[in-house]
N, C-alpha and C positions, 0 to 999 in steps of 0.2 A: 486977371490971367484966365485964358480959355480953359474950359473943362476938358483936360486931356483924357482922363480915366474916371469912370464913375466910382465914387466912394460910398460904401455901405457901412453899417455898424453890425457887430455880432451881438450875441445875447448879453455880453458884459458891457455893451455900449462903447466898444473900442472900434476905431475906424479900420476897415478891411478893404482889400483890393481883390478883384477877380484875377486869378493867375493868368488865364488865357488872354484877358484884355491887356494885362501888363506886358505879356509876351508880344502881343501885336503892336502896342504903343512903342515899344523899344525897337521894333523893326527886326526882331530876331528871325533869322532864316532857318535855324535848326528846328527840327520837330519839337513840339512843346514838351512831350514826355521826356525826351533825352535832355533837353535844355534844363527842365526843372530838376531832374536828378543831379545834374552837374551843379546847379545852384545850391542844392542841399549839402553839397560837400564843403561849403563854407561854414558849416556848423549850425545851420538852422534846424530846429527840432519840431517834429509834428506835435500838434496840440499845445505847443508853446508859442511858436512863431507863425505857424500856419495850420490849417485844418484841411483834410482831404474831403472833397465833396464830389458828387457825381451829378451829371446833368444829361438830359435826353437831347439828341439831335437827329435830324432827318437826313438820311443818305439815300443813294440809289438803291441800296439793299434793304431799305426800310428804316425803321426807328431803332436807334441803339443808344446805349449809355456811354458817355466818355468821362474820363477823370479830369477834374479841375481842382483848384485849391483856393481857399479863402486865406489871403496873406495879410498879416498885420502890417500897419503902416511903416513901422521901424524896419522890418525885413524888406518891404518894398523899396524903401529909400536906399538900403544897402545894395540891393540887387541892381538898382539903377546906377549907382556909383561904380559897381563892379564892371559894368559894360565898357567904361573908359572911352566913351565917344560922345559926340554932341547931343545925340538923342537921349542918352542916359543922363547927361547933365540937365537937359531941359525937363525930363520927367522928375528927376530928384528935386529941382527947384520948385516944381509944381507941388510935390508932396510936402515940402517944407512949408509952403504957403497954406496948403490944406490943413496941416497940423496947427499952424498959428490960428487959423480961423476956428478950428475945432475946439481949441482951448480958450477961446474968448469967453468972457463972463456970460454973455448972452446965450451962447451955445451950451455952456456948462449948466446954466439954469434950466434951459429947455430940456436937456437930457435928464436932469434930476426930476423934473416934473413928470416926464414920460415914465421913468422908473417907478415913481410913486404911484402913478395911475395903474401901471401893470401890477404892482403888488396889491393894490386895492381890488383889482379884478380877480386876482388869485384868491384873496381872502373871501370875497363874495362867493366864488365858486366852491371853495372848501366849506363855507357855511351852509350852502345849499345841499352839498353832499352829506354833511353831518346831520342836518335836520331830517333828511329822508331816512338815513340809516337809523337814527335814534327813534324816529316814529315807527319804523318797521320792527324795532326790538321791543316795543311796548307790549306786554302780555295781554292777550285777549282770549280768555279761556272759555270757549264754548264748544259744543259738541262738533260742530262743523270744522272748526280749526283743528280739533284733536284728530279728526280723520284726515284732513287735508295736509297736515304737517308731515304725513308719511308718504305723500305723493311727490313726484319729481318736479323740479323747476323747469320753466320753458322760456325760450327767448321770444322777443317780440316778432322776430322774423318768422319763427315757427308758427306763431299764432296768426300772423298776417297771411301765411300760406293757406291756412284753412279758409280764408276769405278771398283767395285769389288775388291778394295784394302783395306788394313788396313791403319790407320792413319800414322803409322810408315813408311810403304812402300811409301805412298804418299809424306811424308816429304822428304824421301831419293830421290825420283824422282825429286822433286822441287829443291833439292840441286844439283842434277846431271845436271839440266837444267839451273843452275846459278841464281835461284830466291832467295834462302835463304842459310844461313849458320848456323852451330850449335856452340853454345858457352855455356859452363857450363850446358849442357843438355837442352838448350832452343834454339828454332829456331828464327832467326832474318832475315828480308828481307835485301837484299843488298841495299845500300843507294839510288840507282837510282829508287827504287820502293817505298821508304818511303812515298812520297807525291802524290801518284797516287790514293789514296782513296781505295786501295785494301783490307786493313785490319783495324781493330779497336782493340787496345790493352790497357790493364790496368795492373798495378802491384798490387799484393795482398800480404799482410803480413801473413806469416804462421809460425807455431812453430813446431820444431822437438819434438819427444817424450822426449828427455832429457832437454827440456825447452829452447833451443837456438832458436833465431829468424832468419828467412831468408825471402827473397823476391822472388816471382815467377811471371813471366809475363803470363797473360792469353790473348791470341790472337785469334780473330775470323775474318773470312773473310766476307766482304760485298758482296752484289749481283754483284757489279761491279767487285770485285776481283774474284768472282766465274766465271763470264763471261770471264775475262782475262785468268784464268786457263783453261777454256774450249777451247779457241782459241789456247792457247799455247800447250796444250796437243794434240789437234787435229793435229797441224802442225807436231808434233813429233810422229804421228801414234798411239796415245792413245785415244781411244773413250770411251764414257760412255756406260754402259751396255745396256741401252735402245736403243741406236743407233746401237749397235752391233747386237742386237736381230732382228732389223728391216731390216738388210742387207740380 
């Protein structure tokens, strides 16, 4: 059977359909927004049968966001049946075949492996976060720390500004110098720097637009860490702007 509509999967590995693509495949003449509101009257529930999403599109007036929906396969089948025409029958038969393929032993095993791989990646990320925070909490009682602990924390972006760089470029430079590494779009110090008092990190709980939860690490540098970076960068020929201007 030809691929009438692209089938994706959500975070729960359930098959979903793009609402606007379904609207087009069914040949609906009514405006999408009005049509979907009418479909909802059949008892479909948000965050149960479908999820509201937004996407960017280009118009003559410039770029704007439009509303779309990620529709679960059961709802999509019912919507196709509701149309009561040949196109609806064709789309519904397509969804039934998709569902059969989706629930084949091979596809179930492939999804299970993908979920297991995802969980492993999360565990590795959490382990990296925990190692850094534990290292930062180890006491190191010297006179310098006693003074520095009363000073404020500073972001890598603020430090980078002193050097005329962006935060992204500074992070890449520190990676190049063997100070930190990137994992899942987050920067972590290598283990030998964890307990030096250079950074202070905390994890914060965030929520995607689609309602899924995720954890992100918020790391700032102490004044001791800032001094460490100054000496390190200076040894590698990178001077802050103020010192360059004075030369």
